[in-house]
N, CA, C and O atoms as a MOPAC input file, in Angstrom:
PM7 MOZYME 1SCF
protein

 N    -53.08500 1     3.78800 1     2.12100 1
 C    -52.66300 1     3.44700 1     1.17400 1
 C    -53.54800 1     2.83200 1     0.85000 1
 O    -54.07900 1     2.36400 1     1.85700 1
 N    -54.35400 1     2.36500 1    -0.57900 1
 C    -55.26500 1     1.32000 1    -1.06300 1
 C    -54.19300 1     0.64100 1    -1.37600 1
 O    -52.98000 1     0.77600 1    -1.53200 1
 N    -55.69100 1    -0.74000 1    -1.44700 1
 C    -54.56300 1    -1.75900 1    -1.90600 1
 C    -54.28900 1    -2.10700 1    -3.34400 1
 O    -53.74000 1    -3.16300 1    -3.65700 1
 N    -54.72600 1    -1.09500 1    -4.31400 1
 C    -54.55500 1    -0.92000 1    -5.22100 1
 C    -53.36500 1    -0.27300 1    -6.21400 1
 O    -52.97800 1    -0.55000 1    -7.35000 1
 N    -52.88400 1     0.98000 1    -4.96000 1
 C    -51.66500 1     1.22400 1    -4.73100 1
 C    -50.74200 1     0.57200 1    -4.69900 1
 O    -49.83900 1     0.51600 1    -5.53300 1
 N    -50.87300 1    -0.07600 1    -3.60200 1
 C    -49.50600 1    -1.19300 1    -2.75400 1
 C    -50.04800 1    -2.00500 1    -4.42200 1
 O    -50.13200 1    -1.13300 1    -5.28700 1
 N    -50.20400 1    -2.64200 1    -4.66200 1
 C    -50.35000 1    -3.44100 1    -5.90700 1
 C    -49.59300 1    -3.12800 1    -7.50500 1
 O    -48.81900 1    -3.81100 1    -8.17600 1
 N    -50.10600 1    -2.01400 1    -7.69500 1
 C    -49.31100 1    -1.22700 1    -8.11500 1
 C    -47.71500 1    -0.83200 1    -8.23800 1
 O    -46.93000 1    -0.82400 1    -9.18600 1
 N    -47.59400 1    -0.49400 1    -6.77600 1
 C    -45.78800 1    -0.14000 1    -6.67200 1
 C    -45.34800 1    -1.22400 1    -6.71700 1
 O    -44.20200 1    -1.24300 1    -7.16600 1
 N    -45.86600 1    -2.44700 1    -6.36800 1
 C    -45.16400 1    -3.90000 1    -6.00500 1
 C    -44.68300 1    -4.12900 1    -7.63500 1
 O    -43.58300 1    -4.60600 1    -7.91300 1
 N    -45.66200 1    -3.72200 1    -8.64000 1
 C    -45.47900 1    -3.92800 1    -9.69200 1
 C    -44.33200 1    -3.62400 1   -10.40100 1
 O    -43.59600 1    -4.32700 1   -11.09300 1
 N    -44.29400 1    -1.72900 1    -9.92500 1
 C    -43.20300 1    -1.37900 1   -10.28100 1
 C    -41.96900 1    -1.54800 1    -9.92700 1
 O    -41.01100 1    -1.26600 1   -10.64700 1
 N    -41.89000 1    -2.07700 1    -8.65600 1
 C    -41.17900 1    -2.26700 1    -8.20800 1
 C    -40.38700 1    -3.63800 1    -8.60800 1
 O    -39.18100 1    -3.60700 1    -8.85100 1
 N    -41.24100 1    -4.99000 1    -8.66400 1
 C    -40.95600 1    -5.74900 1    -9.22300 1
 C    -40.23400 1    -5.46200 1   -10.68900 1
 O    -39.22100 1    -6.13500 1   -10.87800 1
 N    -40.55200 1    -4.70900 1   -11.56800 1
 C    -40.38100 1    -4.91400 1   -13.32100 1
 C    -39.13000 1    -4.04900 1   -12.81800 1
 O    -38.12900 1    -4.44400 1   -13.41500 1
 N    -38.73200 1    -2.64700 1   -11.62100 1
 C    -37.96100 1    -1.96400 1   -11.56600 1
 C    -36.35400 1    -3.16700 1   -11.89400 1
 O    -35.37800 1    -3.09000 1   -12.64100 1
 N    -36.80000 1    -4.08900 1   -10.95200 1
 C    -35.60500 1    -5.23400 1   -10.37500 1
 C    -35.26000 1    -5.87300 1   -11.22400 1
 O    -34.03800 1    -6.01600 1   -11.22700 1
 N    -35.95500 1    -6.53800 1   -12.27900 1
 C    -35.63900 1    -6.95800 1   -13.06500 1
 C    -34.93300 1    -6.77200 1   -14.68400 1
 O    -34.45900 1    -7.48400 1   -15.56900 1
 N    -35.31000 1    -4.81000 1   -14.31300 1
 C    -34.59100 1    -4.21700 1   -15.57000 1
 C    -33.07300 1    -4.07000 1   -14.81000 1
 O    -32.01900 1    -4.05600 1   -15.44500 1
 N    -33.15400 1    -3.97600 1   -13.51600 1
 C    -31.80700 1    -3.66300 1   -12.85000 1
 C    -30.75700 1    -5.23200 1   -12.97300 1
 O    -29.64000 1    -5.25200 1   -13.48900 1
 N    -31.48800 1    -6.48100 1   -12.34200 1
 C    -30.63600 1    -7.27700 1   -12.81300 1
 C    -30.23700 1    -7.78400 1   -14.21900 1
 O    -29.19500 1    -8.43700 1   -14.28800 1
 N    -31.30800 1    -7.44200 1   -15.92400 1
 C    -30.59900 1    -7.29400 1   -16.41100 1
 C    -29.45600 1    -6.66300 1   -16.90600 1
 O    -28.50700 1    -7.23800 1   -17.43900 1
 N    -29.59100 1    -5.28000 1   -16.68600 1
 C    -28.36600 1    -4.40500 1   -16.38300 1
 C    -26.91000 1    -4.98100 1   -16.48900 1
 O    -26.01900 1    -4.92200 1   -17.33600 1
 N    -27.11600 1    -5.78900 1   -14.78500 1
 C    -25.91200 1    -6.03000 1   -13.83700 1
 C    -25.65900 1    -6.98400 1   -14.99000 1
 O    -24.48500 1    -7.06700 1   -15.35100 1
 N    -26.70100 1    -7.83000 1   -15.72800 1
 C    -26.01000 1    -9.53800 1   -16.25500 1
 C    -25.44700 1    -8.88200 1   -17.62300 1
 O    -24.48300 1    -9.47200 1   -18.11200 1
 N    -25.94400 1    -7.68600 1   -18.33300 1
 C    -25.47700 1    -7.33100 1   -19.90600 1
 C    -24.04000 1    -6.53600 1   -19.14400 1
 O    -22.97300 1    -7.10400 1   -19.37800 1
 N    -23.99700 1    -5.60500 1   -18.49600 1
 C    -23.25500 1    -5.61800 1   -18.08700 1
 C    -21.25200 1    -6.41500 1   -18.02400 1
 O    -20.19900 1    -6.27800 1   -18.64700 1
 N    -21.77400 1    -7.18800 1   -16.88100 1
 C    -21.06300 1    -8.42300 1   -16.72300 1
 C    -20.29700 1    -9.08800 1   -17.84900 1
 O    -19.08900 1    -9.21500 1   -18.04700 1
 N    -21.64300 1    -9.57200 1   -18.69800 1
 C    -21.36800 1   -10.70500 1   -20.44200 1
 C    -20.61300 1    -9.14700 1   -20.82600 1
 O    -19.54600 1    -8.95500 1   -20.24400 1
 N    -20.85500 1    -8.59700 1   -21.29000 1
 C    -20.57600 1    -7.62400 1   -22.22800 1
 C    -19.59200 1    -6.87700 1   -21.72600 1
 O    -18.65400 1    -6.95300 1   -22.51900 1
 N    -19.35600 1    -6.29100 1   -20.94900 1
 C    -18.01700 1    -5.54700 1   -20.43100 1
 C    -16.48600 1    -6.11800 1   -19.38800 1
 O    -15.27300 1    -6.30200 1   -19.48800 1
 N    -17.74300 1    -6.21100 1   -18.30700 1
 C    -16.09300 1    -6.98800 1   -17.31000 1
 C    -15.76400 1    -8.55000 1   -18.04800 1
 O    -14.65100 1    -8.70500 1   -18.55000 1
 N    -16.15400 1    -8.99200 1   -18.06500 1
 C    -16.00900 1   -10.55000 1   -18.99100 1
 C    -14.58800 1   -10.49800 1   -19.49500 1
 O    -13.50100 1   -10.97900 1   -19.17400 1
 N    -15.20900 1    -9.48700 1   -20.67700 1
 C    -14.48900 1    -9.65800 1   -22.05000 1
 C    -13.32000 1    -8.99600 1   -21.67000 1
 O    -12.28800 1    -9.25200 1   -22.29000 1
 N    -13.30600 1    -8.15800 1   -20.71900 1
 C    -11.98300 1    -7.01900 1   -20.26600 1
 C    -11.33400 1    -7.64400 1   -19.39400 1
 O    -10.31400 1    -6.98400 1   -19.19300 1
 N    -11.34100 1    -8.67000 1   -18.66700 1
 C    -10.51600 1    -9.29900 1   -17.88000 1
 C     -9.96500 1   -10.21900 1   -18.77700 1
 O     -8.76800 1   -10.09900 1   -19.03900 1
 N    -10.72200 1   -11.26700 1   -19.38700 1
 C    -10.33200 1   -11.83000 1   -19.99700 1
 C     -8.96300 1   -11.25900 1   -21.16600 1
 O     -7.85200 1   -11.78800 1   -21.20200 1
 N     -9.37900 1   -10.15400 1   -21.98900 1
 C     -8.46400 1    -9.46900 1   -22.62800 1
 C     -7.75100 1    -9.40900 1   -21.56800 1
 O     -7.31900 1   -10.55600 1   -21.68600 1
 N     -7.19300 1    -8.99000 1   -20.50000 1
 C     -6.13200 1    -8.81800 1   -19.98100 1
 C     -5.15500 1    -9.50100 1   -19.60200 1
 O     -3.93900 1    -9.32000 1   -19.53500 1
 N     -6.09200 1   -10.59100 1   -19.28000 1
 C     -5.32000 1   -11.81700 1   -18.61200 1
 C     -4.02000 1   -13.03000 1   -19.86300 1
 O     -3.01600 1   -13.73800 1   -19.77900 1
 N     -5.34500 1   -12.36300 1   -21.18800 1
 C     -4.77800 1   -12.91600 1   -22.46200 1
 C     -3.44600 1   -12.24200 1   -23.21800 1
 O     -2.69300 1   -12.79100 1   -24.02200 1
 N     -3.38600 1   -10.45000 1   -22.53900 1
 C     -2.38900 1    -9.90900 1   -23.30100 1
 C     -2.06800 1    -9.78800 1   -24.55700 1
 O     -1.05700 1    -9.60700 1   -25.23600 1
 N     -3.65600 1    -9.99400 1   -24.74800 1
 C     -3.91100 1    -9.18000 1   -26.30700 1
 C     -4.44200 1    -7.90500 1   -26.32300 1
 O     -5.13000 1    -7.40700 1   -25.43100 1
 N     -4.08400 1    -7.36200 1   -27.42100 1
 C     -4.42400 1    -5.91200 1   -27.69300 1
 C     -5.71300 1    -5.50900 1   -27.83400 1
 O     -6.37600 1    -6.33400 1   -28.46200 1
 N     -6.40700 1    -4.40100 1   -27.43200 1
 C     -7.64600 1    -4.63900 1   -27.53200 1
 C     -7.49600 1    -3.95200 1   -29.34000 1
 O     -6.71400 1    -3.09600 1   -29.75000 1
 N     -8.37600 1    -4.58600 1   -29.96700 1
 C     -8.50800 1    -4.51800 1   -31.40400 1
 C    -10.17500 1    -3.91400 1   -31.57700 1
 O    -11.00300 1    -3.81900 1   -30.67100 1
 N    -10.35400 1    -3.54900 1   -33.04500 1
 C    -12.13000 1    -2.41800 1   -32.96500 1
 C    -12.92400 1    -3.73000 1   -33.02400 1
 O    -14.11300 1    -3.63600 1   -32.72100 1
 N    -12.34600 1    -5.21300 1   -33.44300 1
 C    -13.82100 1    -6.09700 1   -33.25000 1
 C    -13.78000 1    -6.81100 1   -31.90900 1
 O    -14.69600 1    -7.57700 1   -31.60900 1
 N    -12.51200 1    -6.54000 1   -30.89200 1
 C    -13.34800 1    -7.04500 1   -29.69900 1
 C    -13.53500 1    -5.83100 1   -28.29700 1
 O    -13.72000 1    -6.09400 1   -27.10900 1
 N    -13.41100 1    -4.51000 1   -28.94400 1
 C    -14.10800 1    -3.52400 1   -28.20300 1
 C    -15.19700 1    -3.18200 1   -28.80800 1
 O    -15.73100 1    -2.34900 1   -28.07500 1
 N    -15.70700 1    -3.31700 1   -29.54800 1
 C    -17.25300 1    -3.00700 1   -30.56800 1
 C    -18.36900 1    -3.83500 1   -28.84800 1
 O    -19.23400 1    -3.50400 1   -28.03600 1
 N    -17.73100 1    -4.68600 1   -29.12000 1
 C    -18.89200 1    -5.92100 1   -27.84100 1
 C    -18.78500 1    -5.13200 1   -26.28400 1
 O    -19.61500 1    -4.71500 1   -25.47600 1
 N    -17.08700 1    -5.18300 1   -26.36100 1
 C    -17.44600 1    -3.84600 1   -25.26100 1
 C    -18.17600 1    -2.93400 1   -25.10300 1
 O    -19.08300 1    -2.84700 1   -24.27600 1
 N    -17.84800 1    -2.18400 1   -25.87200 1
 C    -18.82800 1    -1.05200 1   -25.70800 1
 C    -20.74000 1    -0.77200 1   -25.82800 1
 O    -21.56200 1     0.07200 1   -25.47000 1
 N    -20.71000 1    -1.91900 1   -26.47300 1
 C    -22.08500 1    -3.09600 1   -26.46200 1
 C    -22.70500 1    -2.88600 1   -25.40200 1
 O    -23.67500 1    -2.16100 1   -25.18300 1
 N    -21.82400 1    -3.87100 1   -24.41400 1
 C    -22.25200 1    -4.18200 1   -23.09600 1
 C    -22.42500 1    -3.14400 1   -22.39500 1
 O    -23.43700 1    -2.95600 1   -21.72000 1
 N    -21.48800 1    -2.37700 1   -22.47100 1
 C    -21.25600 1    -1.02600 1   -21.43100 1
 C    -22.58900 1     0.10400 1   -21.96000 1
 O    -23.53600 1     0.39400 1   -21.23000 1
 N    -22.44400 1     0.49300 1   -23.00600 1
 C    -24.13600 1     0.57500 1   -23.06800 1
 C    -24.98100 1     0.15300 1   -23.06600 1
 O    -25.90400 1     0.86000 1   -22.66000 1
 N    -25.33000 1    -1.30000 1   -23.50900 1
 C    -26.77700 1    -1.35500 1   -22.78200 1
 C    -27.05700 1    -2.16400 1   -21.06800 1
 O    -28.04400 1    -2.43300 1   -20.38400 1
 N    -26.12900 1    -2.26100 1   -20.98700 1
 C    -25.73800 1    -2.54800 1   -19.19600 1
 C    -26.25000 1    -0.77200 1   -18.29800 1
 O    -26.82000 1    -0.71400 1   -17.20800 1
 N    -25.89000 1     0.29000 1   -19.03800 1
 C    -25.93300 1     1.20100 1   -18.58200 1
 C    -27.84900 1     1.57800 1   -18.35600 1
 O    -28.57700 1     1.75600 1   -17.38000 1
 N    -28.09100 1     1.55100 1   -20.25200 1
 C    -29.17200 1     2.01400 1   -20.58500 1
 C    -30.27900 1     1.24000 1   -19.38000 1
 O    -31.30400 1     1.72000 1   -18.89800 1
 N    -29.90200 1     0.43300 1   -19.22500 1
 C    -30.88500 1    -0.66400 1   -18.48000 1
 C    -31.21900 1    -0.33700 1   -17.24300 1
 O    -32.28900 1    -0.44500 1   -16.64400 1
 N    -29.80500 1     0.22800 1   -16.81000 1
 C    -29.51300 1     0.93500 1   -15.49700 1
 C    -30.78800 1     1.96200 1   -15.48000 1
 O    -31.79700 1     1.86300 1   -14.78200 1
 N    -30.43100 1     3.09100 1   -16.54900 1
 C    -31.44800 1     3.98100 1   -16.21800 1
 C    -32.60800 1     3.97500 1   -16.28400 1
 O    -33.33100 1     4.72200 1   -15.62500 1
 N    -33.14700 1     2.79900 1   -17.40700 1
 C    -34.71500 1     2.74600 1   -17.44100 1
 C    -35.38900 1     2.07700 1   -16.23900 1
 O    -36.53500 1     2.37700 1   -15.90300 1
 N    -34.37500 1     0.82400 1   -15.36500 1
 C    -35.00600 1     0.96100 1   -14.01000 1
 C    -35.09600 1     1.76300 1   -12.95900 1
 O    -36.02500 1     1.70200 1   -12.15400 1
 N    -33.96600 1     2.72000 1   -12.87800 1
 C    -34.40000 1     4.09300 1   -12.09100 1
 C    -35.04300 1     4.98400 1   -12.94500 1
 O    -35.18900 1     5.96900 1   -12.22100 1
 N    -35.69000 1     5.35400 1   -14.42100 1
 C    -36.83600 1     6.16400 1   -14.47700 1
 C    -37.96800 1     5.63600 1   -14.09900 1
 O    -39.00200 1     6.22000 1   -13.77600 1
 N    -37.63000 1     3.90400 1   -14.17100 1
 C    -39.30300 1     3.26400 1   -14.05800 1
 C    -39.55100 1     3.62600 1   -12.54800 1
 O    -40.70300 1     3.31400 1   -12.24600 1
 N    -38.95600 1     4.10000 1   -11.64700 1
 C    -39.05000 1     3.71400 1   -10.33900 1
 C    -40.04800 1     5.15800 1    -9.53400 1
 O    -40.64500 1     5.42200 1    -8.49100 1
 N    -39.69500 1     5.76100 1   -10.86100 1
 C    -40.17000 1     7.37800 1   -10.56600 1
 C    -41.85700 1     7.30000 1   -10.46000 1
 O    -42.55500 1     8.02000 1    -9.74500 1
 N    -42.27900 1     6.32300 1   -11.28900 1
 C    -43.82100 1     5.96700 1   -10.89100 1
 C    -44.60500 1     5.20700 1    -9.56600 1
 O    -45.69400 1     4.63900 1    -9.65200 1
 N    -43.93800 1     5.31300 1    -8.56000 1
 C    -44.53000 1     5.17300 1    -7.63900 1
 C    -45.65300 1     5.59300 1    -7.22400 1
 O    -46.00300 1     6.50100 1    -7.97900 1
 N    -46.62200 1     5.36800 1    -6.19900 1
 C    -47.45900 1     6.25100 1    -6.29600 1
 C    -47.27500 1     6.10300 1    -4.36700 1
 O    -47.23700 1     5.14100 1    -3.60000 1
 N    -47.20700 1     7.41700 1    -4.20900 1
 C    -46.81900 1     8.17100 1    -2.42000 1
 C    -48.28000 1     8.08200 1    -1.84600 1
 O    -49.08500 1     8.15000 1    -2.77500 1
 N    -48.79100 1     7.97100 1    -0.81000 1
 C    -49.61200 1     7.56300 1    -0.40700 1
 C    -50.76400 1     8.21300 1    -0.94500 1
 O    -51.89100 1     7.86900 1    -0.58800 1

């Protein structure tokens, strides 16, 4: 494997790791934390509280999908 391919693979892996970390942050701040805080507060889930949960979950899942999709561009041998 040439140095150019190795460099390209490292760039792709770092970029995928970046998006994966963003997905974890988006899922935790947009989905997990509000759900747990609402459960401890004993408040019912209304539309104004449910919308950010859905957005956080959708953003986390889409970033996770993008990170996995980006890894397809790794150059083997």
